[in-house]
N, C-alpha and C positions, 0 to 999 in steps of 0.2 A: 214793782213789775216783776213778773215771773217770766223767764224765757225758757221755753222747752222744746226739744226736738223730738216729734214723733217718729215711732218706728214706721216704716213703710206700709201702709194699709190700716194703720191705727189712728189716723189723722181725725177722722170724725168722732171715734170713741173717746179720744183724749180731749177734743173740743167739747164734747158733751159732758165730760168730768169737769172740765174748768168752768163751764157754764153753771153746773150744779153748785160749785164752790161760790161763784158769783151771786146766784140765787138765794144762798145760804147767808150771805152778808146783807141782803136787802132788809131795810129796817133797823140796822144797827144804828146807834148813835153817832153822828159825825160823818157817816158815809155820804160822799158826794156823788160819786159815779163809779160804776164798774164797766169793764170792756174785755171781750176776748178777741184779740186780732190774730191774723194769719198773714204771714207773707205771701206775696203773690204766687210763689211757686209752692207754698204749703209746706216748705222745709222745716220752719219755726212757727211756734204759736206764741202769743204773749198774752198774759192776763195782767190786767191794769185795774187797780183800785185807787181811787182817789179819795182823801179824808181830810176833814176840817183841821185836824192837828194829829201829832204823834200820840198823844194820850188817847184819843179815840181810835186809832188804829190798833194799839197795843191791847186795849180793853177787848176789841172785837176779836182780836186773834186769839184771846184766852177763852172766849165764849162761843165762837162760832163752831157749828156742829154740822159739817155738810153731809149728805147721804154717802154711802160708801160708793166707790166706782164700780163699774160693771164688770171690770176685771182688775186684777193687780196692776198698779202703775207701773212696775218694772216690765210688763209685758207690753205696755203701750208706749213708754218712753225710750228713745235711744240712748239719751243721757240724763242724769239727775238735772232738775231745773236749776237755773241760775236765778238769784233773787238780787234785784237792784233797788235801792231806794233813791228817791228823788225828793227835794224840797223846792217850794216855790221861792224865787229870788226877787 
């Protein structure tokens, strides 16, 4: 999961960049599902990708080539993203 806070007025642009990344993951072996979520207030966005296992995730991260963002990420994000990994128990 990737948590990111967009700068005011950049919510839609950052959502688009996150959706482009999710689209670039489509068809990768082991990918189960992707989501781009927004808090009700739009203050934070969350990118979620679910994988069959860690090996599939790591292989995909080495091979994924998303399109470049519409503008530099630093101009869209209020803070760098926070990445958190979870495992099924």
